C-alpha positions as a Markdown table, in Angstrom:
| # | Residue | x | y | z |
|---|---|---|---|---|
| 1 | Met | 154.2 | 156.1 | 129.0 |
| 2 | Asn | 156.3 | 155.9 | 125.8 |
| 3 | Ala | 155.8 | 159.1 | 123.8 |
| 4 | Gly | 155.5 | 157.1 | 120.6 |
| 5 | Ile | 152.3 | 155.4 | 121.7 |
| 6 | Arg | 149.5 | 156.7 | 119.6 |
| 7 | Arg | 146.6 | 154.3 | 120.2 |
| 8 | Pro | 145.1 | 153.6 | 123.6 |
| 9 | Val | 145.1 | 150.0 | 124.6 |
| 10 | Arg | 141.8 | 148.5 | 125.5 |
| 11 | Thr | 141.9 | 145.4 | 127.7 |
| 12 | Gln | 143.1 | 145.0 | 131.2 |
| 13 | Ala | 146.0 | 142.8 | 130.0 |
| 14 | Glu | 147.1 | 145.4 | 127.4 |
| 15 | Leu | 146.9 | 148.2 | 130.0 |
| 16 | Gly | 149.0 | 146.0 | 132.4 |
| 17 | Leu | 151.6 | 145.4 | 129.7 |
| 18 | Val | 152.0 | 149.2 | 129.2 |
| 19 | Asp | 152.7 | 149.4 | 133.0 |
| 20 | Val | 155.1 | 146.5 | 132.9 |
| 21 | Tyr | 157.1 | 148.1 | 130.0 |
| 22 | Thr | 157.0 | 151.6 | 131.6 |
| 23 | Thr | 158.3 | 150.4 | 135.0 |
| 24 | Ser | 160.8 | 147.8 | 133.6 |
| 25 | Arg | 162.4 | 149.4 | 130.5 |
| 26 | Gln | 165.1 | 151.3 | 132.4 |
| 27 | Gly | 166.3 | 148.1 | 134.1 |
| 28 | Leu | 166.3 | 146.0 | 130.9 |
| 29 | Pro | 169.8 | 145.1 | 129.6 |
| 30 | Gly | 171.2 | 146.9 | 126.5 |
| 31 | Gly | 172.6 | 150.3 | 125.4 |
| 32 | Ser | 171.1 | 152.9 | 123.3 |
| 33 | Asp | 170.8 | 150.8 | 120.1 |
| 34 | Ile | 169.0 | 148.0 | 122.0 |
| 35 | Ser | 166.8 | 150.5 | 123.8 |
| 36 | Ala | 165.7 | 152.0 | 120.4 |
| 37 | Val | 164.8 | 148.6 | 119.1 |
| 38 | Arg | 162.8 | 147.9 | 122.2 |
| 39 | Ala | 160.9 | 151.2 | 122.0 |
| 40 | Ala | 160.0 | 150.6 | 118.4 |
| 41 | Ala | 158.8 | 147.1 | 119.0 |
| 42 | Phe | 156.7 | 148.1 | 122.0 |
| 43 | Asn | 155.2 | 151.0 | 119.9 |
| 44 | His | 154.2 | 148.4 | 117.3 |
| 45 | Phe | 152.7 | 146.2 | 119.9 |
| 46 | Val | 150.6 | 149.0 | 121.4 |
| 47 | Leu | 149.3 | 150.0 | 117.9 |
| 48 | Ser | 148.2 | 146.4 | 117.2 |
| 49 | Gly | 147.3 | 145.2 | 120.7 |
| 50 | Leu | 147.1 | 141.6 | 121.7 |
| 51 | Pro | 146.4 | 139.2 | 118.9 |
| 52 | His | 142.7 | 138.4 | 118.2 |
| 53 | Pro | 140.7 | 136.4 | 115.6 |
| 54 | Arg | 140.6 | 139.4 | 113.2 |
| 55 | Val | 144.4 | 138.9 | 112.8 |
| 56 | Glu | 144.5 | 136.1 | 110.2 |
| 57 | Ala | 147.6 | 134.4 | 111.7 |
| 58 | Trp | 145.8 | 134.3 | 115.1 |
| 59 | Lys | 142.3 | 133.5 | 114.0 |
| 60 | Tyr | 142.0 | 130.4 | 116.1 |
| 61 | Thr | 143.7 | 131.8 | 119.2 |
| 62 | Asp | 142.2 | 134.8 | 120.7 |
| 63 | Leu | 145.0 | 135.9 | 123.0 |
| 64 | Arg | 143.1 | 139.1 | 123.8 |
| 65 | Arg | 140.4 | 137.0 | 125.5 |
| 66 | Leu | 142.6 | 134.2 | 126.8 |
| 67 | Met | 145.1 | 136.5 | 128.5 |
| 68 | Arg | 143.0 | 138.3 | 131.1 |
| 69 | Asp | 145.8 | 140.2 | 132.8 |
| 70 | Ala | 149.5 | 141.0 | 132.6 |
| 71 | Lys | 151.9 | 139.5 | 135.1 |
| 72 | Pro | 154.9 | 141.5 | 136.4 |
| 73 | Leu | 158.3 | 140.4 | 135.1 |
| 74 | Ala | 159.7 | 137.7 | 137.3 |
| 75 | Ala | 162.4 | 138.7 | 139.8 |
| 76 | Pro | 165.9 | 137.2 | 139.6 |
| 77 | Pro | 165.9 | 133.8 | 141.3 |
| 78 | Asp | 167.1 | 133.7 | 144.9 |
| 79 | Ala | 168.8 | 130.8 | 146.6 |
| 80 | Glu | 165.5 | 129.0 | 147.5 |
| 81 | Ala | 164.4 | 129.2 | 143.8 |
| 82 | Lys | 167.7 | 127.8 | 142.7 |
| 83 | Ala | 167.4 | 124.9 | 145.1 |
| 84 | Arg | 163.9 | 124.1 | 143.8 |
| 85 | Ala | 165.3 | 124.0 | 140.3 |
| 86 | His | 168.1 | 121.7 | 141.0 |
| 87 | Asp | 166.4 | 118.7 | 139.3 |
| 88 | Ala | 164.8 | 120.7 | 136.4 |
| 89 | Gly | 164.9 | 118.9 | 133.1 |
| 90 | Gly | 165.0 | 115.6 | 134.9 |
| 91 | Leu | 163.3 | 113.8 | 132.0 |
| 92 | Phe | 166.7 | 113.7 | 130.3 |
| 93 | Ala | 169.0 | 113.6 | 133.3 |
| 94 | Ala | 170.3 | 110.2 | 132.6 |
| 95 | Leu | 171.3 | 111.0 | 129.0 |
| 96 | Gly | 174.3 | 113.2 | 129.8 |
| 97 | Phe | 173.2 | 116.3 | 127.9 |
| 98 | Arg | 175.0 | 119.6 | 128.6 |
| 99 | Arg | 172.5 | 121.5 | 130.7 |
| 100 | Leu | 172.0 | 125.3 | 130.5 |
| 101 | Val | 169.4 | 126.5 | 132.9 |
| 102 | Val | 167.2 | 129.6 | 132.6 |
| 103 | Leu | 165.3 | 129.9 | 135.9 |
| 104 | Asn | 162.4 | 132.3 | 136.2 |
| 105 | Gly | 163.6 | 134.1 | 133.1 |
| 106 | Ser | 167.3 | 134.5 | 134.2 |
| 107 | Phe | 170.3 | 132.4 | 133.0 |
| 108 | Val | 171.8 | 130.7 | 136.1 |
| 109 | Pro | 175.5 | 129.7 | 135.5 |
| 110 | Gln | 175.6 | 127.9 | 138.9 |
| 111 | Leu | 173.0 | 125.4 | 137.8 |
| 112 | Ser | 174.4 | 125.1 | 134.3 |
| 113 | Asp | 177.0 | 122.7 | 133.0 |
| 114 | Leu | 179.7 | 125.1 | 131.7 |
| 115 | Asp | 182.8 | 123.0 | 132.5 |
| 116 | Gly | 184.9 | 121.6 | 129.7 |
| 117 | Leu | 183.2 | 123.3 | 126.8 |
| 118 | Glu | 184.2 | 121.8 | 123.5 |
| 119 | Thr | 186.7 | 123.7 | 121.4 |
| 120 | Gly | 184.6 | 126.0 | 119.2 |
| 121 | Leu | 181.6 | 126.2 | 121.5 |
| 122 | Leu | 180.8 | 129.5 | 123.3 |
| 123 | Val | 178.0 | 130.0 | 125.8 |
| 124 | Arg | 177.0 | 133.3 | 127.3 |
| 125 | Ser | 173.9 | 134.9 | 129.0 |
| 126 | Met | 171.8 | 137.0 | 126.7 |
| 127 | Ala | 171.7 | 139.7 | 129.4 |
| 128 | Asp | 175.5 | 140.0 | 129.3 |
| 129 | Ala | 175.6 | 140.1 | 125.6 |
| 130 | Leu | 172.9 | 142.7 | 125.4 |
| 131 | Thr | 174.7 | 144.9 | 127.9 |
| 132 | Leu | 177.7 | 144.9 | 125.5 |
| 133 | Asp | 175.4 | 146.2 | 122.8 |
| 134 | Glu | 177.0 | 143.9 | 120.3 |
| 135 | Pro | 176.1 | 144.6 | 116.6 |
| 136 | Leu | 175.0 | 141.0 | 116.0 |
| 137 | Leu | 172.4 | 141.4 | 118.7 |
| 138 | Ser | 171.3 | 144.9 | 118.2 |
| 139 | Gln | 170.8 | 144.2 | 114.5 |
| 140 | Gly | 169.4 | 140.7 | 114.9 |
| 141 | Leu | 166.9 | 141.7 | 117.6 |
| 142 | Gly | 165.0 | 143.8 | 115.1 |
| 143 | Pro | 165.1 | 142.7 | 111.4 |
| 144 | Met | 164.4 | 139.1 | 112.1 |
| 145 | Val | 161.1 | 140.1 | 113.7 |
| 146 | Pro | 158.0 | 139.9 | 111.4 |
| 147 | Ala | 156.5 | 143.3 | 111.6 |
| 148 | Asp | 153.0 | 142.0 | 111.8 |
| 149 | Asp | 153.4 | 139.7 | 114.9 |
| 150 | Pro | 152.5 | 141.5 | 118.1 |
| 151 | Ala | 153.6 | 138.7 | 120.4 |
| 152 | Leu | 157.1 | 138.7 | 118.9 |
| 153 | Ala | 157.2 | 142.5 | 119.1 |
| 154 | Leu | 156.3 | 142.3 | 122.8 |
| 155 | Asn | 159.2 | 139.8 | 123.4 |
| 156 | Thr | 161.6 | 142.2 | 121.7 |
| 157 | Ala | 160.5 | 145.0 | 124.0 |
| 158 | Leu | 160.6 | 143.1 | 127.2 |
| 159 | Ala | 163.2 | 140.2 | 126.9 |
| 160 | Gly | 165.7 | 140.4 | 129.7 |
| 161 | Asp | 167.8 | 137.3 | 129.5 |
| 162 | Gly | 168.3 | 133.9 | 127.8 |
| 163 | Val | 171.3 | 132.1 | 126.3 |
| 164 | Val | 173.7 | 133.0 | 123.4 |
| 165 | Ile | 175.4 | 130.0 | 121.9 |
| 166 | Thr | 177.9 | 130.0 | 119.0 |
| 167 | Val | 179.4 | 127.0 | 117.3 |
| 168 | Ser | 182.4 | 127.6 | 115.2 |
| 169 | Pro | 182.5 | 126.4 | 111.5 |
| 170 | Asn | 183.3 | 122.8 | 110.9 |
| 171 | Val | 183.0 | 121.9 | 114.6 |
| 172 | Thr | 181.0 | 118.8 | 115.7 |
| 173 | Ile | 179.4 | 119.1 | 119.1 |
| 174 | Glu | 179.0 | 115.4 | 120.1 |
| 175 | Arg | 177.2 | 116.1 | 123.4 |
| 176 | Pro | 173.6 | 117.5 | 122.9 |
| 177 | Ile | 173.0 | 120.9 | 124.5 |
| 178 | His | 169.9 | 121.0 | 126.8 |
| 179 | Leu | 168.3 | 124.4 | 127.3 |
| 180 | Val | 166.2 | 124.1 | 130.4 |
| 181 | Phe | 163.6 | 126.9 | 130.9 |
| 182 | Val | 161.9 | 126.4 | 134.3 |
| 183 | Asn | 159.6 | 128.4 | 136.5 |
| 184 | Thr | 159.6 | 127.7 | 140.3 |
| 185 | Gly | 158.0 | 130.9 | 141.6 |
| 186 | Ala | 154.7 | 130.7 | 143.4 |
| 187 | Ala | 153.7 | 134.3 | 142.8 |
| 188 | Pro | 152.2 | 135.3 | 139.4 |
| 189 | Ala | 154.9 | 136.3 | 137.1 |
| 190 | Ala | 156.0 | 136.6 | 133.4 |
| 191 | Met | 159.1 | 135.1 | 131.9 |
| 192 | Val | 160.2 | 136.9 | 128.7 |
| 193 | Thr | 163.4 | 135.3 | 127.3 |
| 194 | Arg | 165.3 | 135.6 | 124.1 |
| 195 | Ser | 168.0 | 133.2 | 123.0 |
| 196 | Leu | 170.3 | 133.2 | 120.0 |
| 197 | Val | 172.1 | 130.1 | 118.5 |
| 198 | Val | 174.6 | 130.6 | 115.7 |
| 199 | Val | 176.0 | 127.4 | 114.1 |
| 200 | Gly | 178.8 | 128.0 | 111.7 |
| 201 | Gly | 179.2 | 126.4 | 108.2 |
| 202 | Gly | 179.9 | 122.7 | 108.2 |
| 203 | Ala | 179.2 | 122.4 | 111.9 |
| 204 | Arg | 177.1 | 119.7 | 113.6 |
| 205 | Ala | 175.0 | 120.1 | 116.8 |
| 206 | Thr | 171.9 | 118.9 | 118.6 |
| 207 | Phe | 169.8 | 121.2 | 120.8 |
| 208 | Val | 167.0 | 120.2 | 123.2 |
| 209 | Glu | 164.8 | 122.9 | 124.6 |
| 210 | Thr | 162.5 | 122.1 | 127.5 |
| 211 | His | 159.9 | 124.3 | 129.3 |
| 212 | Glu | 158.4 | 123.3 | 132.6 |
| 213 | Gly | 156.7 | 124.9 | 135.7 |
| 214 | Gln | 154.5 | 124.2 | 138.7 |
| 215 | Asp | 151.0 | 123.1 | 138.2 |
| 216 | Gln | 148.3 | 125.7 | 139.2 |
| 217 | Ser | 151.0 | 128.4 | 139.3 |
| 218 | Asp | 149.7 | 131.5 | 137.5 |
| 219 | Tyr | 152.5 | 132.4 | 135.1 |
| 220 | Gln | 153.1 | 133.5 | 131.6 |
| 221 | Val | 155.9 | 132.8 | 129.2 |
| 222 | Asn | 156.9 | 134.6 | 126.0 |
| 223 | Thr | 160.1 | 133.0 | 124.7 |
| 224 | Val | 162.0 | 133.4 | 121.4 |
| 225 | Leu | 164.8 | 131.3 | 119.9 |
| 226 | Gln | 166.7 | 132.8 | 117.0 |
| 227 | Leu | 168.6 | 130.1 | 115.1 |
| 228 | Val | 171.1 | 130.8 | 112.4 |
| 229 | Val | 172.5 | 127.8 | 110.6 |
| 230 | Gly | 175.5 | 128.1 | 108.2 |
| 231 | Asp | 176.0 | 126.5 | 104.8 |
| 232 | Glu | 176.4 | 122.7 | 104.9 |
| 233 | Ala | 175.8 | 122.5 | 108.6 |
| 234 | Lys | 173.5 | 120.0 | 110.3 |
| 235 | Val | 171.3 | 121.0 | 113.3 |
| 236 | Asp | 168.7 | 119.0 | 115.2 |
| 237 | His | 166.4 | 121.0 | 117.5 |
| 238 | Val | 163.8 | 119.4 | 119.8 |
| 239 | Lys | 161.4 | 121.6 | 121.8 |
| 240 | Ile | 159.4 | 120.0 | 124.6 |
| 241 | Thr | 156.6 | 122.0 | 126.3 |
| 242 | Arg | 155.5 | 120.7 | 129.7 |
| 243 | Glu | 154.4 | 123.8 | 131.4 |
| 244 | Gly | 152.1 | 123.9 | 134.5 |
| 245 | Ser | 148.4 | 123.4 | 134.0 |
| 246 | Ala | 147.5 | 127.1 | 134.3 |
| 247 | Ala | 150.4 | 128.6 | 132.3 |
| 248 | Ile | 150.2 | 130.7 | 129.1 |
| 249 | His | 153.1 | 129.8 | 126.8 |
| 250 | Val | 153.9 | 131.7 | 123.6 |
| 251 | Ala | 157.0 | 130.6 | 121.8 |
| 252 | Thr | 158.6 | 131.7 | 118.6 |
| 253 | Leu | 161.3 | 130.0 | 116.5 |
| 254 | Leu | 163.1 | 132.2 | 114.0 |
| 255 | Ala | 165.3 | 130.0 | 111.9 |
| 256 | Asn | 167.6 | 131.0 | 109.0 |
| 257 | Ile | 169.0 | 128.0 | 107.2 |
| 258 | Gly | 172.0 | 128.2 | 104.8 |
| 259 | Ala | 172.8 | 126.4 | 101.6 |
| 260 | Arg | 173.0 | 122.6 | 101.5 |
| 261 | Ala | 172.3 | 122.5 | 105.3 |
| 262 | Lys | 170.2 | 120.0 | 107.0 |
| 263 | Phe | 167.7 | 121.1 | 109.7 |
| 264 | Asn | 165.6 | 118.8 | 111.8 |
| 265 | Glu | 162.9 | 120.3 | 114.1 |
| 266 | Leu | 160.5 | 118.5 | 116.4 |
| 267 | Gly | 158.0 | 119.9 | 118.9 |
| 268 | Phe | 156.4 | 117.9 | 121.7 |
| 269 | Thr | 153.7 | 119.5 | 123.7 |
| 270 | Ser | 151.8 | 118.0 | 126.6 |
| 271 | Gly | 151.5 | 120.8 | 129.2 |
| 272 | Gly | 150.2 | 124.4 | 129.6 |
| 273 | Ala | 146.7 | 125.8 | 129.6 |
| 274 | Val | 147.2 | 127.9 | 126.5 |
| 275 | Val | 150.2 | 127.2 | 124.2 |
| 276 | Arg | 151.2 | 129.0 | 120.9 |
| 277 | Asn | 154.2 | 127.5 | 119.2 |
| 278 | Gln | 155.0 | 129.6 | 116.1 |
| 279 | Gln | 157.9 | 128.9 | 113.7 |
| 280 | Phe | 159.2 | 131.1 | 110.9 |
| 281 | Val | 161.7 | 129.0 | 108.9 |
| 282 | Leu | 163.7 | 130.6 | 106.0 |
| 283 | Leu | 165.5 | 128.2 | 103.7 |
| 284 | Ala | 167.8 | 130.8 | 102.4 |
| 285 | Gly | 170.3 | 128.7 | 100.4 |
| 286 | Glu | 170.2 | 126.2 | 97.6 |
| 287 | Gly | 169.9 | 122.5 | 98.2 |
| 288 | Thr | 168.8 | 122.8 | 101.8 |
| 289 | Glu | 166.8 | 120.1 | 103.5 |
| 290 | Ala | 164.4 | 120.7 | 106.4 |
| 291 | Asn | 162.3 | 118.2 | 108.3 |
| 292 | Leu | 159.7 | 119.7 | 110.7 |
| 293 | Arg | 157.5 | 117.6 | 112.9 |
| 294 | Gly | 155.3 | 118.0 | 115.9 |
| 295 | Leu | 153.2 | 116.1 | 118.4 |
| 296 | Ser | 150.6 | 117.5 | 120.8 |
| 297 | Leu | 149.0 | 115.4 | 123.5 |
| 298 | Leu | 146.0 | 117.4 | 124.9 |
| 299 | Ala | 143.4 | 116.9 | 127.6 |
| 300 | Asp | 141.1 | 118.8 | 129.9 |
| 301 | Arg | 140.5 | 122.3 | 128.4 |
| 302 | Gln | 144.0 | 122.8 | 126.9 |
| 303 | His | 144.4 | 125.0 | 123.9 |
| 304 | Val | 147.5 | 124.4 | 121.7 |
| 305 | Asp | 148.2 | 126.3 | 118.5 |
| 306 | Thr | 151.0 | 125.3 | 116.2 |
| 307 | Thr | 151.6 | 127.9 | 113.5 |
| 308 | Leu | 154.3 | 127.3 | 110.9 |
| 309 | Ala | 155.7 | 129.3 | 107.9 |
| 310 | Val | 158.3 | 127.8 | 105.7 |
| 311 | Asp | 159.8 | 130.1 | 103.2 |
| 312 | His | 161.7 | 128.5 | 100.3 |
| 313 | Ala | 164.0 | 131.3 | 99.0 |
| 314 | Ala | 166.5 | 129.4 | 96.8 |
| 315 | Ala | 166.5 | 126.7 | 94.2 |
| 316 | Gly | 166.6 | 123.0 | 94.9 |
| 317 | Ser | 165.5 | 122.9 | 98.6 |
| 318 | Gln | 163.3 | 120.3 | 100.2 |
| 319 | Ser | 161.0 | 120.4 | 103.2 |
| 320 | Arg | 158.8 | 117.9 | 104.9 |
| 321 | Glu | 156.3 | 118.8 | 107.6 |
| 322 | Val | 154.3 | 116.3 | 109.6 |
| 323 | Phe | 152.3 | 117.5 | 112.6 |
| 324 | Lys | 150.0 | 115.3 | 114.8 |
| 325 | Ala | 147.7 | 116.0 | 117.7 |
| 326 | Val | 145.9 | 113.7 | 120.1 |
| 327 | Val | 142.9 | 115.6 | 121.6 |
| 328 | Asp | 140.9 | 114.4 | 124.6 |
| 329 | Asp | 138.2 | 115.9 | 126.8 |
| 330 | Glu | 137.4 | 119.5 | 125.9 |
| 331 | Ala | 140.8 | 120.3 | 124.5 |
| 332 | Arg | 141.5 | 122.1 | 121.2 |
| 333 | Ala | 144.4 | 121.6 | 118.8 |
| 334 | Val | 145.2 | 124.2 | 116.1 |
| 335 | Phe | 147.5 | 123.8 | 113.2 |
| 336 | Gln | 148.2 | 126.5 | 110.6 |
| 337 | Gly | 151.0 | 125.8 | 108.1 |
| 338 | Lys | 152.1 | 127.7 | 105.1 |
| 339 | Ile | 154.7 | 126.8 | 102.5 |
| 340 | Arg | 155.9 | 129.7 | 100.5 |
| 341 | Val | 158.0 | 129.3 | 97.3 |
| 342 | Arg | 159.7 | 132.4 | 95.9 |
| 343 | Pro | 160.1 | 133.0 | 92.2 |
| 344 | Lys | 163.8 | 132.0 | 92.2 |
| 345 | Ala | 163.2 | 128.8 | 94.2 |
| 346 | Gln | 162.8 | 126.5 | 91.3 |
| 347 | Lys | 163.1 | 122.7 | 91.8 |
| 348 | Thr | 161.5 | 123.1 | 95.3 |
| 349 | Asp | 160.1 | 119.8 | 96.8 |
| 350 | Ala | 157.8 | 120.5 | 99.7 |
| 351 | Lys | 155.1 | 118.5 | 101.4 |
| 352 | Met | 153.0 | 119.2 | 104.5 |
| 353 | Met | 150.6 | 117.0 | 106.4 |
| 354 | Thr | 148.6 | 117.5 | 109.6 |
| 355 | Arg | 146.6 | 114.8 | 111.4 |
| 356 | Ala | 144.4 | 115.0 | 114.5 |
| 357 | Leu | 143.0 | 112.1 | 116.5 |
| 358 | Leu | 139.9 | 113.1 | 118.6 |
| 359 | Leu | 139.2 | 111.0 | 121.6 |
| 360 | Ser | 136.0 | 112.6 | 122.8 |
| 361 | Asp | 132.9 | 114.2 | 121.4 |
| 362 | Ser | 133.9 | 117.5 | 122.9 |
| 363 | Ala | 137.5 | 117.6 | 121.5 |
| 364 | Glu | 138.2 | 120.0 | 118.6 |
| 365 | Ala | 140.9 | 120.2 | 116.0 |
| 366 | Asp | 141.4 | 123.0 | 113.4 |
| 367 | Gly | 143.8 | 122.5 | 110.5 |
| 368 | Lys | 144.7 | 125.0 | 107.8 |
| 369 | Pro | 147.6 | 124.0 | 105.6 |
| 370 | Glu | 148.4 | 126.4 | 102.7 |
| 371 | Leu | 150.6 | 126.7 | 99.7 |
| 372 | Glu | 151.8 | 130.0 | 98.2 |
| 373 | Ile | 153.8 | 129.3 | 95.1 |
| 374 | Phe | 155.5 | 131.8 | 92.8 |
| 375 | Ala | 157.7 | 129.3 | 90.8 |
| 376 | Asp | 156.6 | 126.9 | 88.1 |
| 377 | Asp | 159.0 | 124.0 | 88.4 |
| 378 | Val | 158.2 | 122.7 | 91.8 |
| 379 | Gln | 156.6 | 119.6 | 93.6 |
| 380 | Cys | 154.4 | 120.8 | 96.5 |
| 381 | Gly | 151.5 | 119.3 | 98.3 |
| 382 | His | 149.6 | 119.5 | 101.5 |
| 383 | Gly | 146.9 | 117.6 | 103.4 |
| 384 | Ala | 144.9 | 117.4 | 106.6 |
| 385 | Thr | 142.9 | 114.7 | 108.3 |
| 386 | Thr | 140.8 | 114.6 | 111.5 |
| 387 | Gly | 139.2 | 111.4 | 112.9 |
| 388 | Thr | 138.6 | 109.1 | 115.7 |
| 389 | Leu | 140.2 | 105.7 | 116.7 |
| 390 | Asp | 139.6 | 103.0 | 114.2 |
| 391 | Asp | 136.9 | 100.7 | 115.6 |
| 392 | Glu | 138.0 | 97.7 | 113.6 |
| 393 | Phe | 141.6 | 97.9 | 114.8 |
| 394 | Lys | 140.3 | 98.4 | 118.4 |
| 395 | Phe | 138.0 | 95.4 | 118.1 |
| 396 | Tyr | 140.9 | 93.3 | 116.6 |
| 397 | Leu | 143.0 | 94.0 | 119.7 |
| 398 | Met | 140.1 | 93.5 | 122.2 |
| 399 | Ala | 139.2 | 90.2 | 120.5 |
| 400 | Arg | 142.7 | 89.0 | 121.5 |
| 401 | Gly | 142.2 | 89.7 | 125.1 |
| 402 | Ile | 143.5 | 93.2 | 125.4 |
| 403 | Pro | 141.3 | 95.4 | 127.6 |
| 404 | Glu | 139.6 | 98.4 | 126.0 |
| 405 | Lys | 141.8 | 101.1 | 127.6 |
| 406 | Glu | 145.0 | 99.2 | 126.7 |
| 407 | Ala | 143.8 | 98.7 | 123.2 |
| 408 | Glu | 143.1 | 102.4 | 122.8 |
| 409 | Ala | 146.5 | 103.2 | 124.3 |
| 410 | Leu | 148.3 | 101.0 | 121.8 |
| 411 | Leu | 146.5 | 102.6 | 118.9 |
| 412 | Ile | 147.3 | 106.1 | 120.1 |
| 413 | Gln | 150.9 | 105.2 | 120.7 |
| 414 | Ala | 151.2 | 103.9 | 117.2 |
| 415 | Phe | 149.6 | 107.2 | 115.9 |
| 416 | Ala | 152.2 | 109.2 | 117.8 |
| 417 | Ala | 155.2 | 107.0 | 117.0 |
| 418 | Glu | 155.5 | 108.3 | 113.4 |
| 419 | Val | 156.6 | 111.7 | 114.8 |
| 420 | Val | 158.7 | 110.6 | 117.7 |
| 421 | Glu | 160.6 | 107.9 | 115.9 |
| 422 | Ala | 162.0 | 110.4 | 113.5 |
| 423 | Ile | 164.4 | 111.6 | 116.3 |
| 424 | Glu | 167.9 | 110.3 | 115.6 |
| 425 | His | 169.2 | 110.3 | 119.2 |
| 426 | Asp | 168.2 | 107.0 | 120.7 |
| 427 | Gly | 167.9 | 108.1 | 124.3 |
| 428 | Leu | 165.9 | 111.2 | 123.4 |
| 429 | Arg | 163.6 | 109.2 | 121.2 |
| 430 | Glu | 163.0 | 106.6 | 124.0 |
| 431 | Ala | 162.4 | 109.3 | 126.6 |
| 432 | Leu | 159.7 | 111.0 | 124.6 |
| 433 | Met | 158.0 | 107.6 | 123.9 |
| 434 | Glu | 158.0 | 107.0 | 127.6 |
| 435 | Ala | 156.5 | 110.5 | 128.1 |
| 436 | Thr | 153.8 | 109.6 | 125.6 |
| 437 | Val | 153.1 | 106.3 | 127.5 |
| 438 | Ala | 152.9 | 108.2 | 130.8 |
| 439 | Trp | 150.4 | 110.7 | 129.3 |
| 440 | Leu | 148.3 | 107.8 | 128.1 |
| 441 | Gly | 148.4 | 106.3 | 131.6 |
| 442 | Gln | 146.8 | 109.4 | 133.0 |
| 443 | Arg | 143.7 | 109.1 | 130.8 |
| 444 | Gly | 140.5 | 108.3 | 132.8 |
């Protein structure tokens, strides 16, 4: 056990995570600097334990209760696993995206599209980059991690692979880059991945990140994407979570956005038993514009938590946040959002809205938008609504011969469209609308 551990862990899962770290740490990539960062992160995790409701940022998602055990780290994929992952990310297969595959927690060049990389685009595996102990990674692996987030600290301690992407300044990447994270293993396992994307000043790029796995497969995911966007760059990032029906998925976005840059972020969640998507977005430069949106389609007993923190650190920046959830059966949707405006961030314009549509008496939605403002010349606002389908609109459609289920589907589709239609890429927007329609078709 790590000599720095001072507090005994309590739950079976926490004990299991100590075993996982103890048995795996010698085989994790990285030299002495990376190892020191990992040890410090794991020590922090042990002192805090798994998140629970007494931790304010996790008050609606008791991971200590929901995560009953700790899975061993997934083994590197063999030939059979690679064969099963051949069609991963198929939702966008016809759109011609550049596919980068992370299978069972390991980057697989053989399944990835690495031919003909555009000038100014570099793609590497995180494991290779960590092995080189590069200063960018050894420094970035630590300071960007909020000290009070145990799930993120656990990722820092255990992450073994992922993707490192760099886009040179003033380069436009016309072909969207598709990061495919897929689990094909039948045995219980944990995938802990860390990816880094650095987009230079004035560059343009679109990234699509998908997560998928087998239904009923007992697996856990802890994934982090660090995104650094240079001044006057434009980046679109779409994350789609379609994990297996028994999966636990914890994802973190750490975004640092430069001056006069434009950042568009959209999350689409329809899979996984327990999902936590947390985003920490720092608008570090003046005149930056950020648009953050999300849509969750939930059924059965799914639990999906979206937690967002947008930090306006410089003057004249603008942010818009719109998050929606459609909740059926006994599912639960959580949204926590905070806009923080620092004292020097005068002329900030920020607005946040969360809306939930409940389709059953047992469905639940929790919304907690917040403002934390330390400047006096700003325009900021937030709101939250929760309700059911409008009976008058539904009656209007049924009075014109549309069956009840179809009328409900049309209203739900219209509710979701505000989020999905914000996507600029035509093919991606249509694919997600088709996924929405497919989800509606599965309703009883």
